[in-house]
N, C-alpha and C positions, 0 to 999 in steps of 0.2 A: 344624773336623773333630775327631772323637773319636779316642781312642787306637787302637781297633780299625781304623779306616780308615787311619791312619798306618802301622800295623803291616802291613796288607795291601798298601799302596802300597810299603812297603820291600821286601817279598817280591817284588813285581812288578819293582821296580828291580833287585834282585839277579839275578832270572832273566834280565833284559835286559842284564846285564853292566855295570850302573851303581852300583857299590858306594858311590861318594862321595855320590850322591844318596840312596841307601838309608840311609846313615849319618845324614843330615840328617832323613830321614823318621822314623828310630828315635828320634832326640833329641826330635823333635816329639811322637812317641807317648809318651815318657817324661814330657814336660811336660804333655800332656793327661791322663795317668793320675794324675799328682800333683794337678792342679787338681780332678779329679773324685774323688780319694781312692779310686781303683780299684786295690787292691793286687794283684789277679790280673793285670790288664793291665800294671801297672807292672813286675811280675816277669817277664812274658813279654817286654816290650819291652827290659828290661835284659838278659835272656838273649840275645835276638836281636842286640843291639848288641854285647855281650861276644863272642858267637860270630863275628860278622862281623869284629871287630877281631882276634881270634885267627887267623882264617883269612887275614888280611892280614899276619900276622906282627907285629902291634902288640900284643904280649903285655902290656907294662906298662900300656898304655891299657885293655886288656880286663879286667885283674885287678879293679879296683874295682867294675865292673858285675857280674862273676861272683861276687865276694865278697858283694855286696848280695843276689844271688839265693840264695846258700847260707844266708844269715842269715834268709831269709824262712820263716816258719811259718804256714800256714793249716790250720786243723783239719780241713777237709773234704778235704784232699789234692789240691786243684785245681792246685797247682803243684809237686807232688812230682817229676814228670818233669824240670821245669826245674831244680830243686834238684839232682837227681842228675847231670844233664848238666853243670851249672856246676861241681860238685865234680870231675867227671871231667876237665873242661878245665883246672881249676886244678892238679890232680895232674899233667897233662901239661906245663903251663907250668913247674912246679917240678921236673920231671924224675923224678917218682915213677912207677915201673912200674905198668902196669895190673894190677888183680887178676884172677886167672883166673875 
């Protein structure tokens, strides 16, 4: 299964209230993106997993995934929204107030 399908499956599992299975699907999405060297899908899967862990109150586990997203630069801007979202979550984890 490719990274996109794992990511879609994770979203379905989250909607069905199965975060533990979604976490596994997101890990599979990361693995698949690494194998295919798909940086966009890798970034999106890392963001989704970081966000899921954050929502579960597992901040320490979320931080490495969110930091990896923030460090990602793709010239065409295809992951800019993920980078901004990850930076926002990292600020929340660190207790830095939101900018107006």
